[in-house]
Structures are given as structure tokens and as C-alpha cells.
C-alpha positions as CSV (number, residue, x, y, z in Angstrom):
1,M,-1.6,5.5,4.1
2,D,0.6,5.3,1.0
3,S,-2.3,4.0,-1.1
4,A,-4.7,6.6,0.3
5,T,-2.2,9.4,-0.6
6,A,-1.8,7.9,-4.0
7,A,-5.6,8.0,-4.5
8,A,-5.7,11.6,-3.3
9,L,-2.9,12.5,-5.7
10,A,-4.7,10.8,-8.6
11,R,-7.9,12.8,-7.8
12,D,-5.9,16.0,-7.5
13,R,-4.5,15.3,-11.0
14,G,-8.1,15.0,-12.4
15,Y,-8.7,11.3,-12.4
16,D,-12.0,9.7,-11.5
17,L,-11.3,7.1,-8.9
18,H,-12.1,3.4,-9.2
19,L,-10.8,2.0,-5.9
20,L,-9.7,-1.6,-5.5
21,H,-9.1,-3.5,-2.2
22,C,-7.7,-7.0,-2.2
23,S,-8.1,-9.4,0.7
24,Y,-5.6,-12.2,0.2
25,G,-5.4,-13.7,3.7
26,Q,-3.3,-11.0,5.3
27,R,-3.7,-10.7,9.1
28,T,-5.3,-7.3,9.0
29,E,-7.5,-7.6,5.9
30,T,-10.8,-6.7,7.8
31,R,-9.4,-3.5,9.2
32,E,-7.8,-2.7,5.8
33,H,-11.1,-3.2,4.0
34,E,-12.9,-0.9,6.5
35,C,-10.3,1.8,5.8
36,A,-10.5,1.4,2.1
37,S,-14.3,1.6,2.2
38,A,-14.0,4.8,4.2
39,Q,-11.6,6.2,1.7
40,A,-14.0,5.4,-1.1
41,D,-16.7,7.4,0.6
42,R,-14.4,10.3,1.4
43,F,-13.1,10.6,-2.1
44,D,-16.5,10.0,-3.7
45,A,-15.1,7.2,-5.8
46,A,-16.8,6.3,-9.0
47,D,-16.6,2.6,-8.0
48,F,-15.2,0.5,-5.1
49,L,-14.4,-3.1,-5.6
50,R,-13.3,-5.7,-3.1
51,L,-11.6,-8.8,-4.4
52,R,-11.1,-11.9,-2.2
53,T,-8.4,-14.4,-3.1
54,D,-6.7,-17.0,-1.0
55,H,-4.0,-18.2,-3.3
56,L,-1.2,-16.0,-1.8
57,S,-2.0,-17.3,1.7
58,K,-2.1,-20.9,0.5
59,I,1.3,-20.4,-1.2
60,G,2.7,-19.0,2.0
61,G,6.2,-17.8,2.6
62,S,5.2,-14.7,4.5
63,S,4.5,-13.8,8.1
64,L,1.7,-11.6,6.8
65,T,-0.4,-14.6,5.7
66,D,0.9,-17.5,7.8
67,E,-0.3,-17.4,11.4
68,G,2.4,-20.0,12.2
69,R,5.1,-17.4,11.6
70,D,5.8,-14.4,13.8
71,V,5.8,-10.9,12.4
72,S,9.3,-9.6,13.1
73,E,10.0,-6.7,15.4
74,A,11.0,-3.5,13.7
75,D,14.5,-3.3,12.3
76,L,14.7,-0.1,10.3
77,D,18.5,-0.6,9.6
78,S,18.2,-4.1,8.1
79,D,19.2,-4.6,4.5
80,G,17.6,-8.0,4.3
81,I,14.2,-8.9,2.9
82,P,11.8,-9.0,5.9
83,S,9.6,-12.0,6.8
84,S,6.6,-9.9,5.9
85,Y,7.5,-10.1,2.2
86,V,4.7,-11.9,0.3
87,P,6.3,-13.6,-2.7
88,F,5.7,-11.6,-5.9
89,R,2.6,-10.0,-4.3
90,N,2.6,-6.8,-6.3
91,A,2.6,-8.6,-9.6
92,N,-0.5,-10.5,-8.4
93,L,-2.3,-7.4,-7.1
94,L,-1.3,-5.2,-10.1
95,S,-2.6,-7.9,-12.5
96,M,-6.0,-7.8,-10.8
97,A,-5.9,-4.0,-10.9
98,V,-5.1,-3.9,-14.6
99,S,-8.0,-6.3,-15.4
100,Y,-10.3,-4.0,-13.4
101,A,-8.9,-0.9,-15.1
102,E,-9.2,-2.3,-18.6
103,A,-12.8,-3.5,-17.9
104,N,-13.7,0.0,-16.8
105,G,-11.8,2.0,-19.4
106,C,-9.4,3.5,-17.0
107,D,-6.2,5.2,-18.1
108,A,-3.9,4.4,-15.2
109,V,-3.3,2.2,-12.2
110,F,-1.8,4.1,-9.2
111,T,0.2,2.4,-6.5
112,G,1.6,3.9,-3.3
113,A,4.9,2.0,-3.3
114,H,7.9,4.1,-2.4
115,S,11.7,4.0,-1.9
116,E,11.7,2.8,1.7
117,D,9.6,-0.2,0.5
118,F,11.9,-1.3,-2.3
119,S,14.9,-1.4,0.1
120,G,13.3,-4.5,1.5
121,Y,10.7,-5.6,-1.1
122,P,12.0,-6.5,-4.6
123,D,8.6,-6.0,-6.2
124,C,8.5,-2.3,-5.1
125,R,11.5,-1.2,-7.2
126,P,10.9,1.4,-9.9
127,A,12.4,-1.0,-12.5
128,F,9.6,-3.5,-11.5
129,F,6.8,-1.0,-12.3
130,E,8.5,0.1,-15.5
131,T,8.7,-3.5,-16.7
132,F,5.2,-4.3,-15.6
133,E,3.9,-1.4,-17.6
134,A,5.6,-2.8,-20.7
135,M,3.9,-6.1,-20.1
136,V,0.5,-4.4,-19.7
137,D,1.0,-2.7,-23.1
138,V,1.7,-6.1,-24.7
139,G,-1.0,-8.0,-22.9
140,T,-4.1,-5.8,-23.3
141,K,-6.3,-4.9,-26.3
142,P,-4.6,-2.8,-29.0
143,E,-6.7,0.2,-28.2
144,T,-6.0,0.0,-24.4
145,T,-3.4,2.2,-22.8
146,I,-3.0,1.8,-19.1
147,A,-0.1,3.6,-17.3
148,I,1.3,2.1,-14.1
149,K,1.8,5.1,-11.9
150,A,4.1,4.8,-8.8
151,P,4.4,8.5,-8.0
152,F,6.2,8.0,-4.7
153,A,8.9,5.6,-6.1
154,E,11.7,8.0,-5.1
155,W,10.0,9.5,-2.1
156,S,10.4,8.8,1.6
157,K,7.5,8.0,3.8
158,T,7.9,11.4,5.5
159,D,7.4,13.0,2.0
160,I,4.2,10.9,1.7
161,V,2.9,12.1,5.1
162,E,3.5,15.7,4.2
163,R,1.9,15.4,0.8
164,G,-1.1,13.5,2.2
165,A,-1.6,16.2,4.8
166,A,-1.6,18.8,2.1
167,L,-4.2,16.8,0.1
168,D,-6.3,16.4,3.2
169,V,-6.0,12.6,3.3
170,P,-8.0,11.2,6.2
171,F,-5.1,9.3,7.8
172,E,-7.4,8.2,10.6
173,H,-8.9,5.8,8.0
174,T,-5.6,4.2,7.0
175,W,-3.9,1.1,8.4
176,S,-0.3,0.0,8.2
177,C,0.2,-2.5,11.1
178,Y,1.2,-6.0,10.0
179,R,0.1,-7.7,13.2
180,D,-3.1,-6.4,14.6
181,E,-6.4,-4.9,13.6
182,A,-6.9,-2.7,16.7
183,P,-4.9,-1.2,18.1
184,A,-1.9,-1.1,15.9
185,C,1.1,-2.8,17.6
186,G,3.6,0.1,17.1
187,T,6.6,-2.3,16.9
188,C,6.5,-4.1,13.6
189,D,8.3,-2.6,10.6
190,A,5.2,-1.1,9.1
191,C,4.2,0.7,12.3
192,A,7.8,1.8,12.9
193,F,8.2,3.4,9.4
194,R,4.8,5.1,9.8
195,L,5.4,6.5,13.3
196,Q,8.9,7.7,12.2
197,A,7.5,9.5,9.2
198,F,4.7,11.2,11.1
199,R,7.1,12.3,13.8
200,R,9.6,13.7,11.3
201,A,6.8,15.5,9.5
202,G,5.7,17.1,12.8
203,I,2.2,15.6,12.6
204,R,0.6,13.3,15.2
205,D,-0.5,10.0,13.7
206,P,-4.2,9.9,14.5
207,I,-4.6,6.1,14.8
208,E,-4.4,4.2,18.1
209,Y,-1.3,2.2,19.0
210,A,-0.6,-0.3,21.8
211,Q,2.9,1.2,21.9
212,R,4.1,4.5,20.3
213,P,8.0,4.4,20.3
214,D,10.0,7.3,19.0
215,Y,11.9,6.0,15.9
216,T,13.3,9.3,14.8
217,D,16.8,8.5,15.9
218,Q,17.0,5.7,13.3
């Protein structure tokens, strides 16, 4: 839902969209790809590319890619790095996105990362994106200028839901669950943050859940 809202925001700012989906061995990659494809159709994207890579799942270290590890139950008050953290994932994904952007003459790479992410994931911090942009400037052709845009870096997930609704994002074609492809479990961290945000925004989340707890008191 964060990436879909970032795409809608980019389009609202006048960008033509080249949408990229990465399947890297995550548990819900098939459902995520279905949603990304639907977003490409909805936003009339100039291009839609799916990349498949298995190196992150082979490296391991995350419950998202290792079927032998359980995805933790939601703990929205935890200050620790959750088991779902994929080591240095965003650097890997952004590198592919920058290659795609440079090959297509794009001006920017948008990511939906936000403040509630970087409380648990070190590669979602604003400083990470700022530093990555400096690396892109050094590592691409002299005539290439690609900005790394993380417009929600200081936003809450509730802010993203509200902005997405205003931009008519088809939230029914988004997926956040870390465990299951249908229905969403409702009890992993990703589901919990999402359900909490929709409830706080006063909007019903349109996707199906096995459980739909009320997380607004957290």
C-alpha cells in the first residue's frame, strides 16, 4: 500500500510511471506481483517490469524468505529489529531500480518507506536514502541525474492511508501481509500496522483478513 501510494503521488506530480516489482523469494511474492500488475494497469504505467532474483532468499536471515522460521506475531511496541527484516534488502532493491531508471532515462526512483518502517528496519531511515542518492550520483553516467524519493519518510502509515485515499489508490489491489497470500493473516506486524492505520483514518481496509483485530489502542 505504501508503494502504491508513492506511485500515485509520483503520477500526481507529473511523472510518467515505470513500475518495478521484485520477486526475491518472499512468502507472498505471487500475490504481491498480482497487485503490482493491477496497479500498473490502473495507473496506465509506461512500463511494468518484474525482476526475479533468489540471492536474498539464499542468503537468508529473515522469516520473510526462510520457510523454516516463523513470522512473528505483531508487536507494535517493540524497539527491536523484527525477524522479518531482510538483511540490506532496500540497497539491493534500489540498486535494481536505479539500473532500470538509468536505462529508461528516468529522473527519479520513488519508494514508499516511512517512519514506522525505519523504527524497525535500518535500511528505511532517511539517512540511508540520502546516502544512497549520493552513491547513485557517483556511480552513474555523468549526464545521469536520478533522485531517490522517499516522500513518506517522516509520515505515519495513517498519513499514507489518508493521502492514498485522496489520490484514489486502489487499496484492494495492495498486499502487506508477511505470512499469507489469501487471506491476509491480520496478526503479523505488517497486517497490524496496516489495520491500525486504516482504522485511525476512518476507512475500512478493503482486503480480506483471516482475523481483523483492533490495534488502535496501541
